C-alpha positions as CSV (number, residue, x, y, z in Angstrom):
1,M,-54.9,-19.4,30.3
2,P,-55.9,-19.9,33.9
3,F,-56.0,-15.6,34.3
4,T,-59.6,-14.4,32.8
5,E,-61.9,-11.4,33.4
6,Q,-63.2,-13.8,36.3
7,G,-60.2,-13.7,37.6
8,Y,-58.3,-17.6,37.9
9,H,-59.6,-20.6,36.2
10,R,-57.0,-23.6,37.5
11,L,-57.4,-26.5,35.0
12,T,-57.9,-29.5,36.7
13,Y,-55.9,-32.7,36.3
14,D,-58.9,-34.3,33.2
15,E,-59.4,-30.4,31.0
16,W,-55.2,-31.0,30.9
17,L,-55.7,-34.8,30.3
18,Q,-58.3,-34.2,27.5
19,T,-56.7,-31.3,26.0
20,D,-53.1,-33.0,25.5
21,I,-55.2,-35.9,24.5
22,A,-56.7,-33.9,21.7
23,R,-53.4,-31.9,20.9
24,A,-51.6,-35.3,20.1
25,K,-54.3,-36.6,17.7
26,R,-54.0,-33.3,16.2
27,L,-50.3,-33.7,15.8
28,F,-49.9,-37.5,14.6
29,G,-53.0,-38.1,13.9
30,E,-56.7,-40.1,14.7
31,S,-55.3,-43.5,15.1
32,I,-52.2,-42.7,18.1
33,D,-52.1,-45.0,21.0
34,I,-52.8,-42.4,23.7
35,S,-53.5,-45.1,26.6
36,E,-51.8,-45.3,29.9
37,N,-49.5,-48.2,28.6
38,T,-47.9,-46.0,26.1
39,P,-44.3,-44.3,26.6
40,L,-46.5,-41.6,24.8
41,G,-49.5,-42.4,27.0
42,K,-47.7,-41.8,29.7
43,Y,-45.8,-38.8,29.3
44,I,-49.1,-37.2,28.4
45,R,-50.3,-37.6,32.3
46,L,-46.9,-36.9,33.7
47,N,-46.9,-33.5,32.2
48,C,-50.8,-33.5,33.4
49,E,-49.6,-33.8,36.9
50,D,-46.9,-31.2,36.1
51,K,-49.5,-28.8,34.9
52,R,-51.8,-29.5,37.4
53,D,-49.9,-29.0,41.0
54,L,-48.0,-25.6,38.6
55,E,-51.9,-24.3,38.8
56,E,-52.2,-24.8,42.1
57,E,-49.2,-23.3,43.1
58,M,-50.2,-20.3,40.3
59,E,-53.7,-20.3,42.2
60,E,-52.4,-19.9,45.6
61,I,-49.7,-17.0,45.0
62,Y,-52.7,-15.3,43.5
63,L,-55.6,-15.7,46.7
64,S,-52.5,-15.0,48.9
65,Y,-52.6,-11.6,47.6
66,N,-56.5,-10.5,48.6
67,Y,-57.1,-10.9,52.6
68,Q,-60.4,-12.6,52.3
69,T,-58.5,-15.1,50.1
70,A,-55.0,-15.3,51.5
71,R,-54.5,-18.0,54.1
72,G,-51.8,-19.2,56.8
73,E,-48.6,-17.5,56.8
74,A,-49.1,-15.5,53.6
75,L,-52.8,-14.2,55.4
76,R,-50.0,-12.8,58.4
77,A,-47.7,-11.3,55.5
78,L,-50.6,-9.0,54.5
79,C,-51.1,-8.3,58.5
80,R,-47.7,-7.5,59.4
81,N,-47.6,-5.1,56.4
82,V,-50.7,-2.8,58.0
83,G,-48.9,-3.9,61.6
84,V,-51.7,-6.0,62.3
85,A,-50.5,-8.6,65.4
86,V,-51.5,-12.3,65.0
87,S,-50.9,-14.6,68.1
88,P,-48.7,-17.3,68.0
89,G,-50.3,-19.1,70.7
90,V,-50.5,-18.4,74.0
91,A,-49.0,-21.1,77.0
92,A,-51.8,-22.3,79.6
93,Q,-51.3,-21.5,82.9
94,H,-52.7,-23.6,86.4
95,N,-51.9,-23.1,90.1
96,I,-50.0,-25.8,91.8
97,V,-49.6,-26.9,95.4
98,I,-46.1,-27.3,96.0
99,A,-45.3,-29.9,99.7
100,G,-41.7,-29.9,100.2
101,T,-39.1,-28.6,102.9
102,V,-39.7,-24.8,105.0
103,G,-38.1,-22.6,103.7
104,Y,-37.3,-24.0,100.5
105,Q,-37.3,-21.4,97.7
106,V,-38.4,-22.8,94.3
107,P,-37.0,-21.2,91.7
108,A,-38.5,-19.8,88.8
109,G,-38.4,-21.7,85.7
110,F,-38.5,-25.2,88.4
111,S,-40.4,-27.9,86.5
112,V,-43.2,-29.9,86.8
113,T,-45.3,-32.2,84.8
114,T,-47.9,-34.1,84.1
115,E,-48.1,-38.0,86.1
116,D,-47.3,-39.3,82.0
117,R,-44.7,-36.6,81.4
118,S,-46.8,-36.1,78.6
119,V,-47.0,-32.0,78.9
120,T,-44.3,-29.9,81.0
121,F,-45.2,-26.8,82.5
122,H,-42.4,-24.4,84.6
123,T,-42.9,-22.2,87.7
124,I,-43.5,-18.6,86.7
125,N,-42.1,-16.5,89.7
126,D,-39.9,-17.7,92.8
127,C,-41.9,-18.9,95.8
128,V,-41.1,-19.9,99.4
129,I,-42.4,-23.1,101.3
130,G,-43.9,-21.8,104.0
131,S,-44.4,-23.0,108.1
132,G,-46.9,-25.5,106.3
133,G,-44.8,-27.5,104.3
134,T,-46.7,-26.2,101.2
135,V,-46.8,-23.5,99.0
136,T,-49.1,-22.5,96.0
137,T,-47.8,-20.7,92.5
138,T,-48.3,-20.7,89.3
139,V,-47.1,-22.6,86.4
140,E,-47.2,-22.7,82.5
141,C,-46.9,-24.9,79.8
142,D,-43.7,-25.1,78.1
143,E,-45.6,-25.2,74.2
144,L,-48.3,-22.5,73.6
145,G,-51.3,-23.7,72.4
146,A,-53.9,-26.0,73.7
147,A,-51.7,-29.1,74.6
148,G,-51.1,-27.4,78.2
149,N,-55.1,-27.7,79.4
150,V,-55.0,-30.6,81.1
151,D,-57.4,-31.7,83.1
152,A,-57.9,-30.1,87.2
153,G,-55.5,-32.2,88.9
154,A,-53.3,-33.7,86.5
155,I,-50.2,-31.7,86.6
156,N,-48.5,-33.9,89.8
157,T,-45.3,-35.0,88.9
158,V,-41.6,-33.5,89.4
159,T,-39.2,-33.4,86.4
160,Y,-36.8,-34.0,88.2
161,T,-35.7,-34.9,91.5
162,N,-35.3,-33.0,93.9
163,A,-34.7,-33.7,97.9
164,N,-37.0,-30.3,99.4
165,V,-39.4,-31.0,96.9
166,T,-42.0,-33.7,98.6
167,G,-45.1,-33.8,96.2
168,I,-47.0,-31.4,93.7
169,S,-51.0,-31.7,94.0
170,G,-53.8,-29.2,93.4
171,S,-53.4,-27.9,89.7
172,I,-56.3,-25.5,88.8
173,I,-56.2,-24.0,85.6
174,T,-56.1,-20.2,85.4
175,L,-55.2,-19.2,82.3
176,V,-56.4,-21.4,78.2
177,G,-53.7,-21.7,76.1
178,E,-54.7,-21.2,73.0
179,D,-53.5,-22.6,69.4
180,A,-52.1,-20.3,67.3
181,E,-54.5,-17.5,66.2
182,S,-57.0,-18.8,63.9
183,D,-57.2,-17.9,60.1
184,V,-60.3,-16.4,60.8
185,S,-59.2,-14.1,63.5
186,A,-56.4,-12.0,61.5
187,R,-59.4,-11.7,58.7
188,R,-60.5,-9.5,61.2
189,K,-57.9,-8.3,62.3
190,Y,-56.7,-6.5,59.2
191,A,-60.6,-5.7,57.9
192,T,-61.4,-3.7,61.3
193,A,-57.2,-2.0,60.4
194,R,-57.8,-1.5,56.7
195,N,-60.3,-0.1,57.7
196,A,-59.5,2.5,60.5
197,L,-56.3,3.5,58.7
198,G,-57.9,7.3,59.6
199,S,-57.6,8.6,62.9
200,G,-60.4,10.5,64.8
201,T,-63.1,7.3,65.5
202,Y,-63.5,5.1,67.3
203,S,-62.9,2.2,64.7
204,A,-59.4,4.2,64.1
205,I,-58.6,2.9,67.8
206,I,-59.6,-0.7,67.7
207,G,-57.2,-0.7,64.3
208,A,-54.6,1.0,66.0
209,L,-54.7,-1.9,69.1
210,Y,-54.5,-4.6,67.0
211,Q,-51.7,-3.4,65.6
212,V,-49.9,-3.4,68.9
213,D,-48.2,-7.5,69.4
214,G,-50.2,-8.6,72.3
215,V,-53.4,-7.4,71.8
216,K,-55.5,-9.9,71.5
217,A,-58.9,-8.4,71.7
218,A,-60.6,-5.0,71.9
219,C,-63.7,-2.5,72.2
220,C,-65.0,1.0,72.2
221,D,-67.9,2.1,73.9
222,Y,-68.9,5.7,73.4
223,N,-71.1,8.7,74.4
224,N,-71.2,11.4,71.9
225,T,-74.1,13.3,73.1
226,M,-74.1,15.9,75.9
227,D,-75.7,13.3,78.1
228,D,-74.8,11.1,80.7
229,I,-75.8,8.0,80.0
230,S,-77.7,5.4,83.2
231,G,-75.6,3.2,84.8
232,G,-73.0,4.0,82.0
233,L,-71.0,6.2,80.3
234,P,-70.4,10.2,81.5
235,A,-71.4,12.7,78.5
236,K,-68.3,12.9,76.0
237,T,-66.5,10.3,77.0
238,Y,-65.4,6.7,75.4
239,H,-64.4,3.8,76.7
240,V,-62.1,1.2,75.5
241,S,-61.2,-2.4,76.9
242,V,-58.6,-4.7,76.0
243,L,-57.7,-8.3,76.6
244,A,-53.6,-8.3,76.1
245,A,-50.9,-8.4,79.0
246,S,-50.2,-5.9,81.7
247,S,-46.7,-5.4,80.6
248,L,-48.5,-3.3,77.5
249,Q,-50.8,-0.7,78.8
250,D,-48.2,1.7,77.9
251,S,-47.8,0.7,74.3
252,I,-51.7,0.7,74.6
253,A,-52.4,3.6,76.0
254,E,-50.4,5.1,73.0
255,A,-52.3,3.8,70.5
256,I,-55.0,4.8,72.1
257,F,-53.6,8.4,72.0
258,S,-52.5,8.3,68.4
259,K,-56.4,7.7,67.4
260,A,-58.5,9.4,69.6
261,P,-61.4,11.5,68.9
262,L,-61.4,15.4,69.6
263,L,-62.6,16.9,72.0
264,T,-63.9,13.3,74.6
265,E,-62.4,12.2,77.0
266,S,-61.5,8.3,77.9
267,V,-62.5,6.7,80.9
268,G,-61.5,3.3,83.2
269,G,-59.8,2.0,85.8
270,V,-56.4,1.9,84.5
271,S,-54.5,5.6,83.8
272,V,-51.5,5.5,81.4
273,Q,-49.5,8.9,80.9
274,V,-49.2,9.2,77.5
275,E,-46.2,12.8,76.4
276,D,-47.1,13.9,72.8
277,E,-44.6,15.5,70.8
278,W,-44.5,18.7,71.7
279,G,-43.6,17.4,75.6
280,R,-47.4,17.6,77.1
281,Q,-48.4,15.2,78.9
282,H,-52.7,13.7,78.3
283,T,-53.7,10.8,80.8
284,I,-55.3,8.1,78.8
285,K,-57.7,6.2,81.0
286,F,-59.1,2.1,79.8
287,D,-59.3,-0.8,81.7
288,W,-58.4,-4.5,80.9
289,M,-60.6,-7.4,79.4
290,T,-60.7,-10.4,81.8
291,E,-61.4,-13.5,80.5
292,K,-64.3,-15.4,82.5
293,L,-63.8,-19.2,82.6
294,I,-66.2,-21.3,81.8
295,Y,-67.7,-24.4,83.0
296,V,-69.8,-27.0,81.0
297,Y,-71.4,-30.9,82.1
298,V,-73.4,-32.3,79.0
299,K,-74.7,-35.7,79.3
300,F,-75.4,-38.1,76.3
301,L,-77.9,-40.7,75.4
302,V,-76.3,-42.0,72.7
303,D,-76.0,-45.4,70.2
304,S,-73.2,-48.1,69.2
305,D,-71.7,-45.6,67.5
306,W,-70.3,-43.7,70.1
307,S,-66.8,-44.0,71.2
308,D,-63.9,-42.0,73.0
309,A,-63.0,-40.0,69.8
310,S,-67.1,-38.5,69.7
311,V,-65.7,-37.5,72.8
312,T,-63.4,-35.7,72.0
313,E,-65.4,-34.6,69.2
314,A,-68.0,-32.9,71.2
315,K,-65.3,-31.1,73.9
316,E,-63.9,-29.8,70.6
317,A,-66.9,-28.4,69.1
318,I,-67.9,-26.9,72.8
319,E,-64.3,-25.6,72.7
320,D,-64.3,-23.9,69.5
321,H,-67.9,-22.7,70.0
322,I,-67.4,-20.3,72.8
323,N,-63.7,-19.5,72.2
324,A,-64.9,-17.7,69.0
325,L,-67.6,-15.5,71.1
326,P,-66.6,-11.6,71.2
327,N,-66.8,-9.9,74.8
328,N,-70.2,-8.8,75.8
329,T,-71.5,-11.9,74.5
330,T,-74.0,-13.9,76.4
331,V,-72.8,-17.5,76.6
332,Y,-76.0,-19.5,75.5
333,R,-76.8,-23.2,76.3
334,N,-79.0,-23.0,73.5
335,D,-76.1,-22.2,71.5
336,I,-74.6,-25.1,72.9
337,Y,-77.0,-27.2,72.0
338,T,-76.7,-26.1,68.3
339,C,-72.8,-26.9,68.1
340,L,-73.3,-30.5,69.6
341,K,-75.1,-31.3,66.7
342,G,-73.5,-33.8,64.3
343,V,-71.0,-35.3,66.7
344,T,-71.1,-39.1,66.2
345,G,-73.5,-41.7,67.9
346,K,-75.0,-39.1,69.3
347,V,-79.3,-39.5,70.1
348,N,-79.9,-36.8,72.2
349,V,-78.7,-34.0,74.7
350,E,-80.4,-35.6,77.9
351,Q,-78.8,-32.5,80.1
352,L,-76.4,-29.5,79.8
353,K,-75.6,-27.2,82.4
354,I,-72.9,-24.3,82.5
355,G,-70.9,-22.2,85.0
356,T,-68.0,-20.2,86.0
357,S,-66.5,-22.9,88.1
358,A,-67.3,-26.3,88.4
359,G,-68.9,-26.0,91.6
360,S,-71.5,-23.1,90.7
361,L,-72.8,-25.7,86.9
362,S,-76.8,-24.6,86.1
363,E,-79.4,-24.1,83.4
364,N,-78.7,-20.5,83.2
365,D,-77.6,-18.5,80.6
366,I,-74.2,-16.5,81.1
367,S,-74.1,-13.1,80.7
368,V,-70.4,-11.4,79.6
369,S,-69.9,-7.9,80.4
370,T,-68.1,-5.5,78.4
371,T,-65.1,-6.2,79.9
372,E,-64.8,-9.7,79.7
373,I,-64.5,-12.7,77.0
374,A,-65.2,-15.7,77.3
375,K,-62.6,-19.0,77.1
376,T,-63.4,-22.4,78.1
377,S,-60.5,-25.6,77.4
378,T,-61.8,-29.2,76.5
379,A,-59.8,-29.7,80.3
380,C,-63.2,-27.7,82.2
381,I,-66.1,-29.4,79.8
382,V,-67.1,-33.0,81.2
383,V,-69.2,-35.0,78.9
384,E,-71.4,-38.3,80.8
385,T,-73.3,-40.9,78.5
386,V,-76.0,-43.2,78.7
387,S,-76.7,-46.0,76.4
388,V,-79.7,-46.1,74.7
């Protein structure tokens, strides 16, 4: 049986085959021909494949009951059971310059695309072309995920011809598109929420915030002493930072209030009034956590195994590393060197620079504050090579 005192033990195809061959010999004698070309041999092997597949499905069900081993939709179902929202993905946003007829109002939803028409975007607000014949506005990718993280200047085409719009230019990413939240992140949120089912604690505040749909990251600093921290928090206060859309401020404040410790006061730049069950008003303060966009330049010394796939491999390794960093975590160049280990065709990293804009690259580490979280995309990463 697959269920043992040690947990679930799934038999492999070879284990099933040996068991069924031994059973056939006990039933029909040691001389029975059970080779794979005989009818009985074929039947035994097909039956073993069916049992192997069935046990694999049973194992998936067994693992899906624990958040540490569940994955995919099973893990997300567990998260929903404790009210944790897992992001389906974030659409990338870019600023673009639209040229055309002076005074023409470009409607929200106006469609633009890349030159090869592989990725489509739409304006998120109405905008009017100014006296200079241009207007700068924000567009959002039509699909969620990293697909919208195109290179600067790549959005340069009107999807459907419009006589009042003559050109699109100057695109630059402002919000990094993110694929659906990973299983690792979902497990972290689940564990936080599960361990914060009470109230009056700072971990409980984080757990409550992760139950607000749209909250991508949150942290809580506190000073539970009677002394002010120099350059930090006043006595008996706590400070919450949240990465989410500003439209969620009421839900965020309510989540904080529901778990807030007694005899402490919240601090922050955002102030929201929350009404308790007796109709009394309470002021909840917090700060928005912002994404700090990181640009990276890498020069590789490469050999003959280097290819276009190696460029993609290197960019994705950097992107995965930086985007996995929590808030208040410095972006260290040495860590980026480490994540590039094993890139196909790489002999050495000759030069590595990072910065918060394409024009401010340096060999210095980048500090990230409590209210910031580092993010990047392959569009913000430049790779150059020198052959051995």
